[in-house]
C-alpha positions as a printed Julia matrix, in Angstrom:
278×3 Matrix{Float64}:
   0.0    0.0     0.0
   2.82   2.4     0.95
   4.65   1.54   -2.26
   1.54   2.3    -4.35
   1.1    5.67   -2.65
   4.74   6.56   -3.21
   4.38   5.66   -6.9
   1.26   7.88   -7.29
   3.02  10.83   -5.7
   5.92  10.38   -8.05
   3.57  10.46  -11.03
   1.89  13.64   -9.74
   5.27  15.32   -9.35
   6.12  14.43  -12.93
   2.91  15.67  -14.6
   2.06  18.66  -12.39
   4.37  21.27  -14.01
   2.64  23.25  -16.78
   3.79  22.45  -20.3
   5.91  25.12  -21.9
   4.0   27.75  -23.88
   0.81  27.49  -21.82
  -0.42  30.11  -19.38
  -2.63  29.62  -16.36
  -6.09  31.17  -16.71
  -7.99  32.6   -13.77
 -11.7   32.42  -14.54
 -13.01  34.59  -11.69
 -11.29  37.91  -12.49
 -11.97  37.55  -16.21
 -15.69  37.19  -15.61
 -15.72  40.17  -13.25
 -13.71  42.28  -15.68
 -16.0   41.37  -18.55
 -19.06  42.12  -16.43
 -17.72  45.53  -15.43
 -16.87  46.34  -19.04
 -20.36  45.27  -20.18
 -21.97  47.38  -17.44
 -19.93  50.4   -18.5
 -20.82  49.97  -22.18
 -24.5   49.53  -21.28
 -24.41  52.58  -19.01
 -22.73  54.74  -21.68
 -25.23  53.6   -24.31
 -28.2   54.42  -22.07
 -26.71  57.84  -21.4
 -26.29  58.55  -25.12
 -29.8   57.25  -25.84
 -31.22  59.5   -23.13
 -29.56  62.57  -24.69
 -30.79  61.64  -28.17
 -34.29  61.01  -26.87
 -34.36  64.4   -25.15
 -33.14  66.17  -28.29
 -35.66  64.34  -30.44
 -38.49  65.21  -28.04
 -37.5   68.88  -28.25
 -37.59  68.78  -32.06
 -40.97  67.02  -32.06
 -42.5   69.5   -29.63
 -41.16  72.51  -31.52
 -42.47  71.23  -34.87
 -45.89  70.54  -33.37
 -46.03  74.0   -31.8
 -45.2   75.72  -35.1
 -47.81  73.66  -36.96
 -50.47  74.44  -34.35
 -49.65  78.13  -34.49
 -49.13  78.71  -38.22
 -50.26  75.63  -40.16
 -48.66  72.43  -41.41
 -47.79  73.39  -44.99
 -44.1   74.37  -45.26
 -44.82  76.04  -48.62
 -46.99  78.66  -46.92
 -45.34  78.54  -43.48
 -41.81  79.96  -43.73
 -41.1   79.28  -40.06
 -42.0   75.61  -40.47
 -39.96  75.33  -43.67
 -36.85  76.67  -41.92
 -37.44  74.45  -38.9
 -37.81  71.3   -41.01
 -34.57  72.06  -42.83
 -32.8   72.4   -39.48
 -34.38  69.18  -38.18
 -33.26  67.23  -41.25
 -29.75  68.62  -40.93
 -29.72  67.51  -37.28
 -30.59  63.97  -38.38
 -34.24  63.8   -37.32
 -35.79  60.87  -39.26
 -38.35  61.63  -41.96
 -40.97  59.44  -40.26
 -40.71  61.42  -37.01
 -40.93  64.73  -38.88
 -44.09  63.62  -40.72
 -45.63  62.28  -37.5
 -44.87  65.55  -35.71
 -46.57  67.59  -38.43
 -49.61  65.3   -38.31
 -49.84  65.6   -34.52
 -49.58  69.35  -34.81
 -52.68  69.15  -37.0
 -54.4   66.95  -34.4
 -54.43  63.74  -36.45
 -52.39  60.54  -36.61
 -50.38  59.37  -39.62
 -53.43  57.36  -40.69
 -55.58  60.48  -40.57
 -57.53  59.4   -37.49
 -58.21  62.07  -34.83
 -55.98  62.07  -31.77
 -57.11  62.16  -28.16
 -55.08  63.18  -25.14
 -54.62  60.54  -22.44
 -52.55  60.51  -19.25
 -51.01  57.77  -17.17
 -50.04  58.38  -13.54
 -47.26  56.29  -12.04
 -44.53  55.92   -9.44
 -41.08  55.44  -10.97
 -37.92  54.2    -9.24
 -36.67  55.47   -6.87
 -40.06  56.63   -5.45
 -40.63  59.38   -8.01
 -44.16  60.51   -8.9
 -44.87  61.0   -12.59
 -47.59  61.97  -15.04
 -47.17  60.73  -18.61
 -49.11  62.72  -21.19
 -49.86  61.22  -24.61
 -51.69  61.84  -27.86
 -52.95  58.72  -29.58
 -55.53  57.31  -31.98
 -55.64  54.06  -29.98
 -56.07  54.75  -26.26
 -56.13  51.13  -25.08
 -52.99  50.15  -26.99
 -51.03  53.18  -25.8
 -51.98  52.77  -22.14
 -51.25  49.04  -22.3
 -47.78  49.63  -23.74
 -46.94  52.28  -21.15
 -48.22  50.21  -18.22
 -45.94  47.37  -19.3
 -42.99  49.71  -19.7
 -43.51  51.19  -16.22
 -43.81  47.71  -14.72
 -40.63  46.46  -16.42
 -38.76  49.48  -15.09
 -39.74  48.56  -11.53
 -42.48  51.17  -11.19
 -46.19  50.98  -10.48
 -49.25  52.6   -12.05
 -51.02  54.59   -9.32
 -52.66  58.03   -8.84
 -50.13  60.85   -8.53
 -51.9   63.96   -9.89
 -52.64  65.18   -6.35
 -48.91  65.88   -6.05
 -48.97  68.24   -9.05
 -50.77  71.38  -10.17
 -51.42  72.75  -13.64
 -49.54  75.82  -14.84
 -49.26  77.76  -18.06
 -45.76  77.85  -19.56
 -44.76  80.52  -22.1
 -41.4   80.48  -23.88
 -39.83  83.5   -25.58
 -36.74  83.81  -27.77
 -34.73  86.73  -26.43
 -31.52  86.73  -28.48
 -30.43  89.04  -31.29
 -33.13  91.5   -32.29
 -35.37  90.01  -29.6
 -32.9   90.79  -26.8
 -34.4   92.38  -23.7
 -33.0   93.28  -20.29
 -33.79  90.68  -17.64
 -34.91  93.28  -15.09
 -37.27  94.93  -17.57
 -38.64  91.53  -18.58
 -39.21  90.59  -14.94
 -41.11  93.8   -14.2
 -43.32  93.24  -17.24
 -44.03  89.65  -16.18
 -45.13  90.78  -12.73
 -47.35  93.52  -14.13
 -48.93  91.09  -16.6
 -49.82  88.65  -13.82
 -47.1   86.04  -14.27
 -46.33  83.72  -11.34
 -42.66  82.93  -11.98
 -39.97  83.0   -14.66
 -36.74  81.3   -15.69
 -33.88  82.73  -17.73
 -31.33  80.57  -19.56
 -27.75  81.21  -18.54
 -26.91  82.59  -21.98
 -30.19  84.58  -21.92
 -31.2   83.23  -25.33
 -34.67  82.4   -24.03
 -36.96  83.19  -21.11
 -39.8   81.13  -19.7
 -42.83  82.5   -17.87
 -45.25  80.52  -15.7
 -48.86  81.57  -15.28
 -52.27  80.46  -14.13
 -53.64  78.15  -16.86
 -56.59  80.38  -17.68
 -54.35  83.43  -18.24
 -51.65  81.78  -20.37
 -52.74  82.86  -23.85
 -53.52  86.45  -22.83
 -50.22  86.95  -20.99
 -48.28  85.39  -23.86
 -49.72  87.81  -26.41
 -49.45  90.74  -24.01
 -45.74  90.24  -23.28
 -44.85  89.51  -26.91
 -46.45  92.78  -28.02
 -45.25  94.86  -25.09
 -41.59  93.8   -25.22
 -41.26  93.03  -28.92
 -39.88  89.54  -28.24
 -40.56  86.44  -30.31
 -43.14  84.11  -28.8
 -41.85  80.55  -29.25
 -44.82  78.67  -27.78
 -47.17  78.38  -24.84
 -48.89  75.4   -23.29
 -50.48  74.0   -20.15
 -48.2   71.68  -18.16
 -48.09  69.79  -14.86
 -45.76  71.16  -12.18
 -44.89  69.3    -8.98
 -46.11  71.0    -5.83
 -43.17  72.39   -3.81
 -43.88  70.15   -0.81
 -43.87  67.02   -3.0
 -40.51  67.57   -4.7
 -37.78  65.03   -4.0
 -34.03  65.58   -4.28
 -32.61  62.99   -6.64
 -28.97  62.88   -7.69
 -29.12  60.12  -10.3
 -29.95  57.67   -7.55
 -29.93  53.95   -8.23
 -30.41  51.25   -5.64
 -28.66  48.69   -7.84
 -31.9   46.98   -8.8
 -33.4   49.63  -11.09
 -32.08  51.86  -13.88
 -31.62  55.56  -13.25
 -34.59  57.88  -13.5
 -33.29  59.66  -16.61
 -32.9   56.3   -18.37
 -36.47  55.28  -17.5
 -37.82  58.6   -18.79
 -35.8   58.18  -22.0
 -37.39  54.75  -22.52
 -40.88  56.16  -21.95
 -40.25  59.01  -24.4
 -39.3   56.45  -27.05
 -43.03  55.76  -27.4
 -44.17  57.93  -30.3
 -47.45  58.79  -28.56
 -45.76  60.35  -25.53
 -45.89  64.15  -25.5
 -44.33  64.84  -22.1
 -43.25  63.18  -18.86
 -43.74  65.3   -15.74
 -42.18  64.25  -12.42
 -41.4   65.58   -8.97
 -37.64  64.9    -8.96
 -35.74  68.06   -8.08
């Protein structure tokens, strides 16, 4: 028995050294490294997609606003013609441009009338949201969005009590439309505006109003100050007491809020996503 054991040990000593030209491979670190690399690539892609989605949403909204205000025929609407040329140069797909023009007219691509529907939901991490859509198929749109919210780790539940409606008016204030911020602010207060925002480069200014006074204040300020009225609309604004500080939080189980919103905005029926994240 002892002789057999000694023989086996001798064999092990002979075969144990690695053959020349071969390297040892550690499986654990390679898997971890690959996983980290995949996570980084996925994270970067989601970030790029979110930026593209935001830019595309801005183009869509602007085209719709111009069509609503001045008509959907670029041959008779110089502003729309210029805007479409810029959108094409920026790479906005033809299908999205055509859909935006149709929605500005209040119809779908098939010519069916559109109706406005909303979906209220809680999104990770504990963020209240209102998703506003225009669609020619209410049941299909709501079904798709409910599934999307569920897959993102959210729930469909009433949230509108955490918001209030406000009018939002946007003005272009660069070049020949330039106006002093102090003068603009005084005019807003006199006209009955509730609040205002100014871009850092002062290329545009935004005024918030009571919903019922939005159109009147928009026309009043445009005429009084000689600034270009970009658009005005009624939006949902989170009540101050309901706002939550979020710094791209992720609990490790859900994607970031901005990524979830980007996914929701991918749905062509979605007009806006309002939330209470500060």
